[in-house]
C-alpha positions as CSV (number, residue, x, y, z in Angstrom):
1,M,15.2,9.4,-2.6
2,T,14.2,6.2,-5.2
3,E,10.6,5.7,-5.6
4,T,9.7,1.8,-6.1
5,P,6.8,1.0,-8.1
6,A,3.9,-1.0,-6.6
7,P,4.5,-5.2,-7.6
8,A,2.7,-6.7,-10.6
9,G,-0.8,-7.9,-10.1
10,I,-4.1,-6.2,-10.4
11,W,-2.6,-2.7,-10.3
12,K,-3.5,-1.1,-13.9
13,T,-2.4,2.4,-13.1
14,P,1.7,2.6,-12.1
15,F,2.2,4.3,-8.8
16,T,4.6,4.0,-5.9
17,I,4.1,4.6,-2.6
18,E,5.7,7.7,-2.3
19,M,3.6,9.0,-4.8
20,A,0.4,8.5,-2.8
21,N,1.6,9.7,0.1
22,R,2.9,12.6,-1.9
23,Y,-0.4,13.3,-2.9
24,G,-2.1,13.4,0.2
25,Q,-0.1,16.4,1.6
26,G,-2.7,19.2,2.3
27,T,-5.6,16.5,3.0
28,A,-7.5,14.8,5.4
29,N,-5.3,12.0,5.0
30,A,-2.2,14.2,6.4
31,H,-3.6,15.8,9.4
32,M,-5.0,12.4,10.6
33,G,-1.4,10.9,10.2
34,I,-2.5,8.7,7.5
35,E,0.5,7.4,6.0
36,I,0.3,4.5,3.0
37,T,3.3,1.7,4.1
38,E,3.2,-1.1,1.6
39,A,1.1,-2.5,-1.9
40,G,1.4,-6.3,-2.6
41,P,0.2,-7.7,-5.9
42,D,-3.8,-7.8,-4.4
43,Y,-3.7,-5.3,-1.2
44,L,-2.7,-1.9,0.1
45,V,-1.6,-0.9,3.7
46,G,-1.5,2.0,5.5
47,R,-1.5,3.2,9.0
48,M,-2.7,6.1,11.1
49,P,-1.8,6.9,14.7
50,V,-4.4,7.2,17.3
51,D,-3.4,9.9,19.5
52,E,-5.0,13.4,19.8
53,R,-6.3,14.0,15.9
54,T,-7.8,10.3,16.1
55,K,-9.2,10.0,19.6
56,Q,-13.2,10.5,20.7
57,P,-13.2,12.6,24.0
58,A,-13.5,9.0,25.6
59,G,-9.6,8.6,24.6
60,I,-10.3,5.6,22.1
61,L,-9.6,5.4,18.7
62,H,-13.1,7.6,17.0
63,G,-14.6,5.3,15.1
64,G,-15.1,7.8,12.6
65,A,-11.3,7.7,12.2
66,S,-11.6,4.2,11.4
67,V,-13.6,4.5,8.5
68,L,-11.5,7.5,7.2
69,L,-8.8,4.8,7.0
70,A,-10.9,2.4,5.9
71,E,-11.9,4.8,2.6
72,T,-8.7,6.1,1.7
73,L,-7.2,2.8,1.5
74,A,-10.1,1.4,-0.4
75,S,-10.4,4.8,-2.4
76,W,-6.6,4.7,-3.1
77,A,-6.9,0.8,-4.0
78,G,-10.0,1.4,-6.3
79,N,-8.0,4.3,-8.5
80,F,-5.3,2.2,-9.0
81,V,-7.2,-1.0,-10.3
82,I,-8.7,0.9,-13.2
83,D,-6.8,3.2,-16.2
84,A,-7.0,6.3,-14.4
85,A,-6.5,8.7,-17.7
86,A,-9.7,7.5,-18.6
87,Q,-11.9,6.6,-15.5
88,S,-11.9,7.6,-11.5
89,V,-13.6,5.9,-8.8
90,V,-16.5,7.5,-6.6
91,G,-17.4,6.1,-3.0
92,Q,-21.3,5.2,-3.2
93,E,-21.1,3.2,0.1
94,I,-19.2,2.3,3.7
95,N,-19.8,0.6,5.9
96,A,-17.8,-0.6,9.5
97,N,-18.0,-2.7,12.4
98,H,-16.0,-1.7,15.3
99,L,-14.9,-4.3,17.2
100,R,-12.3,-3.0,19.9
101,P,-11.1,-0.2,21.0
102,G,-8.3,1.6,19.7
103,L,-6.6,2.8,22.6
104,G,-3.1,3.9,21.7
105,G,0.0,3.6,19.1
106,W,-0.8,2.8,15.4
107,V,-3.7,1.2,13.8
108,T,-3.1,-0.4,10.6
109,G,-5.3,-1.2,7.7
110,I,-4.8,-3.7,4.7
111,T,-7.6,-3.8,1.9
112,R,-8.3,-6.3,-0.7
113,P,-11.2,-6.1,-3.2
114,I,-14.1,-8.5,-3.0
115,H,-15.2,-7.4,-7.1
116,I,-13.6,-5.6,-8.9
117,G,-15.9,-5.0,-12.1
118,K,-16.0,-2.4,-15.3
119,R,-18.7,0.0,-13.2
120,S,-18.2,-0.8,-9.7
121,Q,-15.9,-2.6,-6.8
122,V,-15.7,-3.6,-3.4
123,W,-13.1,-3.4,-0.9
124,E,-12.9,-4.9,2.2
125,T,-10.6,-3.7,5.0
126,H,-9.4,-5.0,8.1
127,I,-7.9,-2.8,10.6
128,T,-5.5,-4.4,13.5
129,D,-4.0,-2.8,16.6
130,E,-0.4,-2.4,17.0
131,A,-0.9,-6.6,19.0
132,G,-2.3,-7.6,15.4
133,K,-5.7,-7.3,17.1
134,L,-8.9,-6.7,15.2
135,V,-10.2,-3.3,15.7
136,C,-12.5,-2.5,12.8
137,I,-13.8,-4.5,9.6
138,S,-15.4,-2.1,6.9
139,R,-16.7,-2.5,3.4
140,M,-16.8,0.0,0.9
141,T,-18.6,0.0,-2.7
142,L,-16.9,2.2,-5.2
143,A,-18.5,3.3,-8.5
144,V,-16.0,3.5,-11.5
145,I,-17.0,6.8,-13.5
146,D,-15.5,7.7,-17.2
147,R,-13.8,11.2,-16.9
148,P,-15.2,13.7,-18.7
149,V,-14.2,14.4,-21.9
150,P,-12.4,17.8,-22.6
151,R,-14.5,20.2,-24.7
152,T,-13.1,21.8,-27.5
153,K,-14.4,25.4,-28.3
154,G,-15.3,25.7,-31.9
């Protein structure tokens, strides 16, 4: 299978959709059924099933699952707009407004940057149901940190 690189745009670290999904194996992403599905020049898209893994006891999409999808998308996107060899991003704050229940099928999130700075980023994620109705809006702030320089013995 050939891997298709993300289109040119805001991305500084080369990536493919397949790579992002491989890195998600064995993590909360895989456990919750999250899949990255598309990358555009300034956005990242992913989806998550509304099933027994992601529903609350009332039978609707758990708000925390929506936040997990939003954080996954924003964090991946945040890492792809920096030089990942020299820096990384870590979450500082996330909020979410749950607007309607997710009842079944899949929800899809699309994240876009509001701010990309040298030391911070802000991403907004819109999560919709299969009918295209808005289920949740989330905003996440990421801190951009330098990767530690390996110390040498001597």
